[in-house]
N, CA, C, O and the ligand as a Tripos MOL2 file, in Angstrom:
@<TRIPOS>MOLECULE
protein
  265   263    67     0     0
PROTEIN
NO_CHARGES

@<TRIPOS>ATOM
      1 N          26.6920    8.9340    3.6550 N.3       1 MET1
      2 CA         26.0670    9.8950    3.0170 C.3       1 MET1
      3 C          26.1550   11.3780    3.7450 C.2       1 MET1
      4 O          25.9040   11.4120    4.9500 O.2       1 MET1
      5 N          26.4120   12.2890    3.2380 N.am      2 ALA2
      6 CA         26.5340   13.5760    3.8140 C.3       2 ALA2
      7 C          25.2330   14.5840    3.5160 C.2       2 ALA2
      8 O          24.5760   14.4180    2.4880 O.2       2 ALA2
      9 N          24.9510   15.4710    4.3190 N.am      3 TRP3
     10 CA         23.7830   16.3070    4.0250 C.3       3 TRP3
     11 C          24.3220   17.8520    3.7110 C.2       3 TRP3
     12 O          25.1870   18.4290    4.3700 O.2       3 TRP3
     13 N          23.7110   18.3210    2.7100 N.am      4 CYS4
     14 CA         24.0640   19.6580    2.1840 C.3       4 CYS4
     15 C          22.9420   20.5650    2.7270 C.2       4 CYS4
     16 O          21.8840   20.4710    2.1050 O.2       4 CYS4
     17 N          22.9590   21.2590    3.5660 N.am      5 ASP5
     18 CA         21.9880   22.4390    3.9830 C.3       5 ASP5
     19 C          21.4760   23.5440    2.9860 C.2       5 ASP5
     20 O          20.3910   24.1240    3.0330 O.2       5 ASP5
     21 N          22.3920   23.6940    2.1620 N.am      6 THR6
     22 CA         22.2400   24.7340    1.0180 C.3       6 THR6
     23 C          21.3680   24.2450   -0.1430 C.2       6 THR6
     24 O          20.4410   24.9020   -0.6170 O.2       6 THR6
     25 N          21.7910   22.9080   -0.5990 N.am      7 CYS7
     26 CA         20.7060   21.9940   -1.5720 C.3       7 CYS7
     27 C          19.8010   21.4490   -0.9930 C.2       7 CYS7
     28 O          18.8680   21.0750   -1.7040 O.2       7 CYS7
     29 N          19.7280   21.2320    0.2590 N.am      8 ILE8
     30 CA         18.5730   20.4900    0.9330 C.3       8 ILE8
     31 C          18.5000   19.2850    0.2440 C.2       8 ILE8
     32 O          17.4870   18.8420   -0.2970 O.2       8 ILE8
     33 N          19.8400   18.6480    0.2840 N.am      9 ALA9
     34 CA         19.7010   17.2340   -0.3450 C.3       9 ALA9
     35 C          21.1290   16.4570    0.3930 C.2       9 ALA9
     36 O          22.1210   16.9450    0.9330 O.2       9 ALA9
     37 N          20.7360   15.1270    0.1480 N.am     10 SER10
     38 CA         21.8470   14.3480    0.6870 C.3      10 SER10
     39 C          22.6990   14.1950   -0.4470 C.2      10 SER10
     40 O          22.2560   14.2090   -1.5960 O.2      10 SER10
     41 N          24.0100   14.0350   -0.1430 N.am     11 VAL11
     42 CA         25.1080   13.9530   -1.2160 C.3      11 VAL11
     43 C          25.9670   12.7160   -0.9640 C.2      11 VAL11
     44 O          26.4430   12.4910    0.1490 O.2      11 VAL11
     45 N          26.1850   11.8050   -2.1650 N.am     12 ASN12
     46 CA         26.9300   10.7120   -1.7110 C.3      12 ASN12
     47 C          28.3860   10.8860   -1.2220 C.2      12 ASN12
     48 O          29.0070   11.8330   -1.7060 O.2      12 ASN12
     49 N          28.9980   10.1050   -0.3400 N.am     13 ASP13
     50 CA         30.2520   10.3770    0.0720 C.3      13 ASP13
     51 C          31.3130   10.3750   -1.0900 C.2      13 ASP13
     52 O          32.3420   11.0500   -1.0420 O.2      13 ASP13
     53 N          31.0080    9.6460   -2.0190 N.am     14 ASP14
     54 CA         32.0080    9.4900   -3.2040 C.3      14 ASP14
     55 C          32.2680   10.6050   -4.0570 C.2      14 ASP14
     56 O          33.2970   10.7630   -4.7140 O.2      14 ASP14
     57 N          31.1740   11.4550   -4.0100 N.am     15 ILE15
     58 CA         31.2240   12.6440   -4.8400 C.3      15 ILE15
     59 C          31.5900   13.8610   -4.1980 C.2      15 ILE15
     60 O          31.8190   14.9040   -4.8110 O.2      15 ILE15
     61 N          31.6620   13.6890   -2.6210 N.am     16 VAL16
     62 CA         32.0530   14.9440   -1.9320 C.3      16 VAL16
     63 C          33.5540   15.2450   -1.9300 C.2      16 VAL16
     64 O          34.3900   14.3600   -1.7480 O.2      16 VAL16
     65 N          33.8640   16.5500   -2.1430 N.am     17 GLY17
     66 CA         35.1840   16.9220   -2.3370 C.3      17 GLY17
     67 C          36.1550   16.4880   -1.1990 C.2      17 GLY17
     68 O          35.7020   16.2920   -0.0710 O.2      17 GLY17
     69 N          37.4930   16.3330   -1.4700 N.am     18 THR18
     70 CA         38.5690   16.1410   -0.3330 C.3      18 THR18
     71 C          38.1970   17.1820    0.8380 C.2      18 THR18
     72 O          38.1420   16.7850    2.0020 O.2      18 THR18
     73 N          37.9670   18.4030    0.5320 N.am     19 ASP19
     74 CA         37.8490   19.4150    1.4500 C.3      19 ASP19
     75 C          36.3860   19.4000    2.2580 C.2      19 ASP19
     76 O          36.0760   20.2540    3.0880 O.2      19 ASP19
     77 N          35.5860   18.3290    1.8830 N.am     20 GLY20
     78 CA         34.1840   18.2160    2.4280 C.3      20 GLY20
     79 C          33.1700   19.1680    1.9840 C.2      20 GLY20
     80 O          32.1330   19.4310    2.5930 O.2      20 GLY20
     81 N          33.5730   19.6850    0.8240 N.am     21 ALA21
     82 CA         32.4680   20.5810    0.1860 C.3      21 ALA21
     83 C          31.5020   19.9090   -0.7510 C.2      21 ALA21
     84 O          31.7630   18.8610   -1.3410 O.2      21 ALA21
     85 N          30.3320   20.5960   -0.8560 N.am     22 CYS22
     86 CA         29.3180   20.0640   -1.6520 C.3      22 CYS22
     87 C          29.6400   20.2450   -3.1430 C.2      22 CYS22
     88 O          29.9630   21.3460   -3.5900 O.2      22 CYS22
     89 N          29.5400   19.0760   -3.9490 N.am     23 PRO23
     90 CA         29.9120   19.3520   -5.2910 C.3      23 PRO23
     91 C          29.1790   20.2360   -6.0760 C.2      23 PRO23
     92 O          29.7040   20.7210   -7.0780 O.2      23 PRO23
     93 N          27.8520   20.5560   -5.7090 N.am     24 THR24
     94 CA         26.8810   21.1960   -6.2810 C.3      24 THR24
     95 C          27.0060   22.6470   -5.9130 C.2      24 THR24
     96 O          26.9290   23.4630   -6.8320 O.2      24 THR24
     97 N          27.1630   23.0100   -4.8590 N.am     25 CYS25
     98 CA         27.1930   24.5220   -4.2430 C.3      25 CYS25
     99 C          28.5160   24.9660   -3.8270 C.2      25 CYS25
    100 O          28.8560   26.1490   -3.8170 O.2      25 CYS25
    101 N          29.3230   23.8950   -3.4510 N.am     26 GLY26
    102 CA         30.6920   24.4160   -2.8010 C.3      26 GLY26
    103 C          30.7220   24.8190   -1.3900 C.2      26 GLY26
    104 O          31.7180   25.3890   -0.9450 O.2      26 GLY26
    105 N          29.6170   24.5430   -0.5920 N.am     27 SER27
    106 CA         29.5450   24.8930    0.7870 C.3      27 SER27
    107 C          29.9340   23.5270    1.5740 C.2      27 SER27
    108 O          29.7840   22.4170    1.0620 O.2      27 SER27
    109 N          30.4540   23.7390    2.8860 N.am     28 ILE28
    110 CA         31.1200   22.4780    3.4270 C.3      28 ILE28
    111 C          29.8400   21.7950    4.1030 C.2      28 ILE28
    112 O          28.9980   22.3790    4.7860 O.2      28 ILE28
    113 N          29.8700   20.4040    3.7620 N.am     29 ILE29
    114 CA         28.7010   19.7730    4.2690 C.3      29 ILE29
    115 C          28.8710   19.2120    5.6600 C.2      29 ILE29
    116 O          29.8960   18.7430    6.1550 O.2      29 ILE29
    117 N          27.5330   19.3650    6.2610 N.am     30 VAL30
    118 CA         27.5970   18.6740    7.7620 C.3      30 VAL30
    119 C          26.9570   17.4650    7.6990 C.2      30 VAL30
    120 O          25.9180   17.3070    7.0570 O.2      30 VAL30
    121 N          27.6350   16.3920    8.4680 N.am     31 ALA31
    122 CA         27.3130   15.2320    8.3010 C.3      31 ALA31
    123 C          25.9070   14.9920    8.8570 C.2      31 ALA31
    124 O          25.5670   15.6850    9.8160 O.2      31 ALA31
    125 N          24.9370   13.9660    8.2980 N.am     32 PRO32
    126 CA         23.6210   14.0340    8.7550 C.3      32 PRO32
    127 C          23.3720   13.5700   10.3780 C.2      32 PRO32
    128 O          22.3340   13.8370   10.9830 O.2      32 PRO32
    129 N          24.4650   12.8630   10.9380 N.am     33 THR33
    130 CA         24.5130   12.5510   12.2600 C.3      33 THR33
    131 C          24.5030   13.7270   13.2080 C.2      33 THR33
    132 O          23.8010   13.7320   14.2190 O.2      33 THR33
    133 N          25.1500   14.5420   12.9250 N.am     34 ARG34
    134 CA         25.2370   15.9280   13.3870 C.3      34 ARG34
    135 C          24.0710   16.7780   13.4340 C.2      34 ARG34
    136 O          23.9650   17.6200   14.3250 O.2      34 ARG34
    137 N          23.0390   16.5970   12.3940 N.am     35 ARG35
    138 CA         21.8360   17.3800   12.4230 C.3      35 ARG35
    139 C          20.9410   17.0550   13.4960 C.2      35 ARG35
    140 O          20.8820   15.9000   13.9190 O.2      35 ARG35
    141 N          20.2610   17.9510   13.9560 N.am     36 PRO36
    142 CA         19.2380   17.7660   15.2770 C.3      36 PRO36
    143 C          18.1620   17.0070   14.4230 C.2      36 PRO36
    144 O          18.0820   17.0640   13.1950 O.2      36 PRO36
    145 N          17.2910   16.2380   15.3150 N.am     37 PRO37
    146 CA         16.0940   15.1730   14.6410 C.3      37 PRO37
    147 C          15.0240   16.1500   13.9460 C.2      37 PRO37
    148 O          14.7720   17.2310   14.4780 O.2      37 PRO37
    149 N          14.4780   15.8100   12.9070 N.am     38 SER38
    150 CA         13.4930   16.5200   12.0280 C.3      38 SER38
    151 C          12.2240   16.6570   12.8480 C.2      38 SER38
    152 O          11.8600   15.8150   13.6680 O.2      38 SER38
    153 N          11.6500   17.6520   12.6000 N.am     39 ALA39
    154 CA         10.3200   17.7710   13.1670 C.3      39 ALA39
    155 C           9.2870   16.5600   13.1090 C.2      39 ALA39
    156 O           8.4720   16.4030   14.0170 O.2      39 ALA39
    157 N           9.3440   15.7730   12.0870 N.am     40 LYS40
    158 CA          8.5610   14.6520   11.7820 C.3      40 LYS40
    159 C           9.0730   13.6570   12.8550 C.2      40 LYS40
    160 O           8.2260   13.0190   13.4810 O.2      40 LYS40
    161 N          10.3050   13.4830   13.1020 N.am     41 PHE41
    162 CA         10.8120   12.6670   14.2500 C.3      41 PHE41
    163 C          10.0950   12.8680   15.6050 C.2      41 PHE41
    164 O           9.6110   11.9550   16.2740 O.2      41 PHE41
    165 N          10.0890   14.2040   15.9270 N.am     42 TRP42
    166 CA          9.4760   14.5730   17.2200 C.3      42 TRP42
    167 C           8.0130   14.2540   17.1690 C.2      42 TRP42
    168 O           7.4750   13.7130   18.1360 O.2      42 TRP42
    169 N           7.3360   14.5670   16.0770 N.am     43 ILE43
    170 CA          6.0210   14.3240   16.0940 C.3      43 ILE43
    171 C           5.7300   12.7770   16.1660 C.2      43 ILE43
    172 O           4.7080   12.3840   16.7280 O.2      43 ILE43
    173 N           6.5990   11.9220   15.6150 N.am     44 PHE44
    174 CA          6.3320   10.4810   15.9020 C.3      44 PHE44
    175 C           6.6390   10.1360   17.3900 C.2      44 PHE44
    176 O           5.9560    9.3070   17.9910 O.2      44 PHE44
    177 N           7.5610   10.7130   17.9010 N.am     45 VAL45
    178 CA          7.7960   10.4600   19.4380 C.3      45 VAL45
    179 C           6.8910   10.8200   20.2660 C.2      45 VAL45
    180 O           6.6620   10.1480   21.2710 O.2      45 VAL45
    181 N           6.1100   12.1380   19.9280 N.am     46 ALA46
    182 CA          5.0240   12.7340   20.8340 C.3      46 ALA46
    183 C           3.7910   11.6470   20.4520 C.2      46 ALA46
    184 O           3.0730   11.2820   21.3830 O.2      46 ALA46
    185 N           3.5760   11.2100   19.3180 N.am     47 GLY47
    186 CA          2.5210   10.3230   19.1920 C.3      47 GLY47
    187 C           2.5500    9.1590   19.6970 C.2      47 GLY47
    188 O           1.5560    8.6220   20.1870 O.2      47 GLY47
    189 N           3.8310    8.5720   19.6290 N.am     48 THR48
    190 CA          4.2630    7.1130   20.5020 C.3      48 THR48
    191 C           3.7710    7.3550   22.1670 C.2      48 THR48
    192 O           3.0840    6.6290   22.8860 O.2      48 THR48
    193 N           4.3710    8.5760   22.4260 N.am     49 ALA49
    194 CA          4.4010    8.6820   23.9770 C.3      49 ALA49
    195 C           2.9250    8.9950   24.2420 C.2      49 ALA49
    196 O           2.5670    8.4250   25.2720 O.2      49 ALA49
    197 N           1.9200    9.7230   23.6520 N.am     50 VAL50
    198 CA          0.4510    9.8010   23.9090 C.3      50 VAL50
    199 C          -0.0820    8.4790   23.8410 C.2      50 VAL50
    200 O          -0.9180    8.1380   24.6780 O.2      50 VAL50
    201 N           0.3090    7.6680   22.9220 N.am     51 TYR51
    202 CA         -0.4610    6.3640   22.6180 C.3      51 TYR51
    203 C           0.1050    5.4710   23.7830 C.2      51 TYR51
    204 O          -0.7180    4.6460   24.1790 O.2      51 TYR51
    205 N           1.3320    5.4470   24.4260 N.am     52 LEU52
    206 CA          1.6740    4.7060   25.5400 C.3      52 LEU52
    207 C           1.0800    5.3250   26.8440 C.2      52 LEU52
    208 O           0.8920    4.5440   27.7760 O.2      52 LEU52
    209 N           0.8210    6.4020   26.9830 N.am     53 VAL53
    210 CA          0.2740    6.9420   28.1800 C.3      53 VAL53
    211 C          -1.2830    6.5510   28.0190 C.2      53 VAL53
    212 O          -1.9530    6.2590   29.0090 O.2      53 VAL53
    213 N          -1.7690    6.5620   26.8360 N.am     54 TRP54
    214 CA         -3.3620    6.1020   26.8340 C.3      54 TRP54
    215 C          -3.3720    4.7230   27.2730 C.2      54 TRP54
    216 O          -4.2360    4.4180   28.0950 O.2      54 TRP54
    217 N          -2.5280    3.7960   26.8520 N.am     55 ARG55
    218 CA         -2.5280    2.3420   27.0670 C.3      55 ARG55
    219 C          -2.3600    2.1670   28.6130 C.2      55 ARG55
    220 O          -2.9820    1.2800   29.1980 O.2      55 ARG55
    221 N          -1.5790    2.9540   29.2200 N.am     56 ILE56
    222 CA         -1.2000    2.8700   30.5440 C.3      56 ILE56
    223 C          -2.5680    3.1790   31.5150 C.2      56 ILE56
    224 O          -2.8890    2.5450   32.5200 O.2      56 ILE56
    225 N          -3.1980    4.2130   30.9810 N.am     57 VAL57
    226 CA         -4.4630    4.6000   31.6310 C.3      57 VAL57
    227 C          -5.5840    3.4750   31.4200 C.2      57 VAL57
    228 O          -6.4590    3.1990   32.2410 O.2      57 VAL57
    229 N          -5.4120    2.9220   30.2660 N.am     58 GLN58
    230 CA         -6.5140    1.8130   29.9570 C.3      58 GLN58
    231 C          -6.1980    0.6180   31.0200 C.2      58 GLN58
    232 O          -7.0490    0.0140   31.6730 O.2      58 GLN58
    233 N          -4.9420    0.4330   31.0470 N.am     59 LEU59
    234 CA         -4.6230   -0.5810   32.1250 C.3      59 LEU59
    235 C          -4.9380   -0.3100   33.4740 C.2      59 LEU59
    236 O          -5.3200   -1.2220   34.2060 O.2      59 LEU59
    237 N          -4.8060    0.9520   33.9130 N.am     60 ILE60
    238 CA         -5.1040    1.3500   35.3340 C.3      60 ILE60
    239 C          -6.5750    1.0570   35.4270 C.2      60 ILE60
    240 O          -6.9910    0.2950   36.2990 O.2      60 ILE60
    241 N          -7.5370    1.7480   34.3900 N.am     61 GLN61
    242 CA         -8.8560    1.3390   34.4850 C.3      61 GLN61
    243 C          -9.2820   -0.1080   34.5750 C.2      61 GLN61
    244 O         -10.2330   -0.5200   35.2400 O.2      61 GLN61
    245 N          -8.5160   -0.7870   33.8750 N.am     62 TRP62
    246 CA         -8.8150   -2.4390   33.7260 C.3      62 TRP62
    247 C          -8.6760   -3.0290   35.0550 C.2      62 TRP62
    248 O          -9.5210   -3.7880   35.5290 O.2      62 TRP62
    249 N          -7.4450   -2.6250   35.7420 N.am     63 LEU63
    250 CA         -7.1270   -3.0570   37.1000 C.3      63 LEU63
    251 C          -8.1710   -2.7140   38.0360 C.2      63 LEU63
    252 O          -8.6700   -3.5810   38.7540 O.2      63 LEU63
    253 N          -8.5950   -1.2950   38.0820 N.am     64 LEU64
    254 CA         -9.4910   -0.7390   38.9040 C.3      64 LEU64
    255 C         -10.8360   -1.3110   38.9060 C.2      64 LEU64
    256 O         -11.5490   -1.4610   39.8980 O.2      64 LEU64
    257 N         -11.1100   -1.6140   37.6960 N.am     65 HIS65
    258 CA        -12.5970   -1.9650   37.3950 C.3      65 HIS65
    259 C         -12.4600   -3.0690   36.4220 C.2      65 HIS65
    260 O         -12.6180   -2.7260   35.2510 O.2      65 HIS65
    261 N         -12.1760   -4.4450   36.6590 N.am     66 PRO66
    262 CA        -12.0830   -5.4950   35.6330 C.3      66 PRO66
    263 C         -13.6630   -5.8630   35.1300 C.2      66 PRO66
    264 O         -13.8530   -6.7210   34.2680 O.2      66 PRO66
    265 ZN         25.0880   21.7060   -1.7250 Zn       67 ZN67
@<TRIPOS>BOND
     1     1     2 1
     2     2     3 1
     3     3     4 2
     4     3     5 am
     5     5     6 1
     6     6     7 1
     7     7     8 2
     8     7     9 am
     9     9    10 1
    10    10    11 1
    11    11    12 2
    12    11    13 am
    13    13    14 1
    14    14    15 1
    15    15    16 2
    16    15    17 am
    17    17    18 1
    18    18    19 1
    19    19    20 2
    20    19    21 am
    21    21    22 1
    22    22    23 1
    23    23    24 2
    24    23    25 am
    25    25    26 1
    26    26    27 1
    27    27    28 2
    28    27    29 am
    29    29    30 1
    30    30    31 1
    31    31    32 2
    32    31    33 am
    33    33    34 1
    34    34    35 1
    35    35    36 2
    36    35    37 am
    37    37    38 1
    38    38    39 1
    39    39    40 2
    40    39    41 am
    41    41    42 1
    42    42    43 1
    43    43    44 2
    44    43    45 am
    45    45    46 1
    46    46    47 1
    47    47    48 2
    48    47    49 am
    49    49    50 1
    50    50    51 1
    51    51    52 2
    52    51    53 am
    53    53    54 1
    54    54    55 1
    55    55    56 2
    56    55    57 am
    57    57    58 1
    58    58    59 1
    59    59    60 2
    60    59    61 am
    61    61    62 1
    62    62    63 1
    63    63    64 2
    64    63    65 am
    65    65    66 1
    66    66    67 1
    67    67    68 2
    68    67    69 am
    69    69    70 1
    70    70    71 1
    71    71    72 2
    72    71    73 am
    73    73    74 1
    74    74    75 1
    75    75    76 2
    76    75    77 am
    77    77    78 1
    78    78    79 1
    79    79    80 2
    80    79    81 am
    81    81    82 1
    82    82    83 1
    83    83    84 2
    84    83    85 am
    85    85    86 1
    86    86    87 1
    87    87    88 2
    88    87    89 am
    89    89    90 1
    90    90    91 1
    91    91    92 2
    92    91    93 am
    93    93    94 1
    94    94    95 1
    95    95    96 2
    96    95    97 am
    97    97    98 1
    98    98    99 1
    99    99   100 2
   100    99   101 am
   101   101   102 1
   102   102   103 1
   103   103   104 2
   104   103   105 am
   105   105   106 1
   106   106   107 1
   107   107   108 2
   108   107   109 am
   109   109   110 1
   110   110   111 1
   111   111   112 2
   112   111   113 am
   113   113   114 1
   114   114   115 1
   115   115   116 2
   116   115   117 am
   117   117   118 1
   118   118   119 1
   119   119   120 2
   120   119   121 am
   121   121   122 1
   122   122   123 1
   123   123   124 2
   124   123   125 am
   125   125   126 1
   126   126   127 1
   127   127   128 2
   128   127   129 am
   129   129   130 1
   130   130   131 1
   131   131   132 2
   132   131   133 am
   133   133   134 1
   134   134   135 1
   135   135   136 2
   136   135   137 am
   137   137   138 1
   138   138   139 1
   139   139   140 2
   140   139   141 am
   141   141   142 1
   142   142   143 1
   143   143   144 2
   144   143   145 am
   145   145   146 1
   146   146   147 1
   147   147   148 2
   148   147   149 am
   149   149   150 1
   150   150   151 1
   151   151   152 2
   152   151   153 am
   153   153   154 1
   154   154   155 1
   155   155   156 2
   156   155   157 am
   157   157   158 1
   158   158   159 1
   159   159   160 2
   160   159   161 am
   161   161   162 1
   162   162   163 1
   163   163   164 2
   164   163   165 am
   165   165   166 1
   166   166   167 1
   167   167   168 2
   168   167   169 am
   169   169   170 1
   170   170   171 1
   171   171   172 2
   172   171   173 am
   173   173   174 1
   174   174   175 1
   175   175   176 2
   176   175   177 am
   177   177   178 1
   178   178   179 1
   179   179   180 2
   180   179   181 am
   181   181   182 1
   182   182   183 1
   183   183   184 2
   184   183   185 am
   185   185   186 1
   186   186   187 1
   187   187   188 2
   188   187   189 am
   189   189   190 1
   190   190   191 1
   191   191   192 2
   192   191   193 am
   193   193   194 1
   194   194   195 1
   195   195   196 2
   196   195   197 am
   197   197   198 1
   198   198   199 1
   199   199   200 2
   200   199   201 am
   201   201   202 1
   202   202   203 1
   203   203   204 2
   204   203   205 am
   205   205   206 1
   206   206   207 1
   207   207   208 2
   208   207   209 am
   209   209   210 1
   210   210   211 1
   211   211   212 2
   212   211   213 am
   213   213   214 1
   214   214   215 1
   215   215   216 2
   216   215   217 am
   217   217   218 1
   218   218   219 1
   219   219   220 2
   220   219   221 am
   221   221   222 1
   222   222   223 1
   223   223   224 2
   224   223   225 am
   225   225   226 1
   226   226   227 1
   227   227   228 2
   228   227   229 am
   229   229   230 1
   230   230   231 1
   231   231   232 2
   232   231   233 am
   233   233   234 1
   234   234   235 1
   235   235   236 2
   236   235   237 am
   237   237   238 1
   238   238   239 1
   239   239   240 2
   240   239   241 am
   241   241   242 1
   242   242   243 1
   243   243   244 2
   244   243   245 am
   245   245   246 1
   246   246   247 1
   247   247   248 2
   248   247   249 am
   249   249   250 1
   250   250   251 1
   251   251   252 2
   252   251   253 am
   253   253   254 1
   254   254   255 1
   255   255   256 2
   256   255   257 am
   257   257   258 1
   258   258   259 1
   259   259   260 2
   260   259   261 am
   261   261   262 1
   262   262   263 1
   263   263   264 2
@<TRIPOS>SUBSTRUCTURE
     1 MET1         2 RESIDUE 1 A MET
     2 ALA2         6 RESIDUE 1 A ALA
     3 TRP3        10 RESIDUE 1 A TRP
     4 CYS4        14 RESIDUE 1 A CYS
     5 ASP5        18 RESIDUE 1 A ASP
     6 THR6        22 RESIDUE 1 A THR
     7 CYS7        26 RESIDUE 1 A CYS
     8 ILE8        30 RESIDUE 1 A ILE
     9 ALA9        34 RESIDUE 1 A ALA
    10 SER10       38 RESIDUE 1 A SER
    11 VAL11       42 RESIDUE 1 A VAL
    12 ASN12       46 RESIDUE 1 A ASN
    13 ASP13       50 RESIDUE 1 A ASP
    14 ASP14       54 RESIDUE 1 A ASP
    15 ILE15       58 RESIDUE 1 A ILE
    16 VAL16       62 RESIDUE 1 A VAL
    17 GLY17       66 RESIDUE 1 A GLY
    18 THR18       70 RESIDUE 1 A THR
    19 ASP19       74 RESIDUE 1 A ASP
    20 GLY20       78 RESIDUE 1 A GLY
    21 ALA21       82 RESIDUE 1 A ALA
    22 CYS22       86 RESIDUE 1 A CYS
    23 PRO23       90 RESIDUE 1 A PRO
    24 THR24       94 RESIDUE 1 A THR
    25 CYS25       98 RESIDUE 1 A CYS
    26 GLY26      102 RESIDUE 1 A GLY
    27 SER27      106 RESIDUE 1 A SER
    28 ILE28      110 RESIDUE 1 A ILE
    29 ILE29      114 RESIDUE 1 A ILE
    30 VAL30      118 RESIDUE 1 A VAL
    31 ALA31      122 RESIDUE 1 A ALA
    32 PRO32      126 RESIDUE 1 A PRO
    33 THR33      130 RESIDUE 1 A THR
    34 ARG34      134 RESIDUE 1 A ARG
    35 ARG35      138 RESIDUE 1 A ARG
    36 PRO36      142 RESIDUE 1 A PRO
    37 PRO37      146 RESIDUE 1 A PRO
    38 SER38      150 RESIDUE 1 A SER
    39 ALA39      154 RESIDUE 1 A ALA
    40 LYS40      158 RESIDUE 1 A LYS
    41 PHE41      162 RESIDUE 1 A PHE
    42 TRP42      166 RESIDUE 1 A TRP
    43 ILE43      170 RESIDUE 1 A ILE
    44 PHE44      174 RESIDUE 1 A PHE
    45 VAL45      178 RESIDUE 1 A VAL
    46 ALA46      182 RESIDUE 1 A ALA
    47 GLY47      186 RESIDUE 1 A GLY
    48 THR48      190 RESIDUE 1 A THR
    49 ALA49      194 RESIDUE 1 A ALA
    50 VAL50      198 RESIDUE 1 A VAL
    51 TYR51      202 RESIDUE 1 A TYR
    52 LEU52      206 RESIDUE 1 A LEU
    53 VAL53      210 RESIDUE 1 A VAL
    54 TRP54      214 RESIDUE 1 A TRP
    55 ARG55      218 RESIDUE 1 A ARG
    56 ILE56      222 RESIDUE 1 A ILE
    57 VAL57      226 RESIDUE 1 A VAL
    58 GLN58      230 RESIDUE 1 A GLN
    59 LEU59      234 RESIDUE 1 A LEU
    60 ILE60      238 RESIDUE 1 A ILE
    61 GLN61      242 RESIDUE 1 A GLN
    62 TRP62      246 RESIDUE 1 A TRP
    63 LEU63      250 RESIDUE 1 A LEU
    64 LEU64      254 RESIDUE 1 A LEU
    65 HIS65      258 RESIDUE 1 A HIS
    66 PRO66      262 RESIDUE 1 A PRO
    67 ZN67       265 GROUP 0 **** ****
């Protein structure tokens, strides 16, 4: 699957033109793997990091005060 930034939609590789253009708007499509991670991804990473830090804090508290 390729991603079209102009249409804000994924485009099936089967219908992408031989020049790599989007069949809908004609702009050259950038492959999804070359896009930077979305904001949702970083929110998820941040949430996971906060959770892990909190669990480590709980572990330390448990070790100090069993
Ligand atoms: Zn397009």
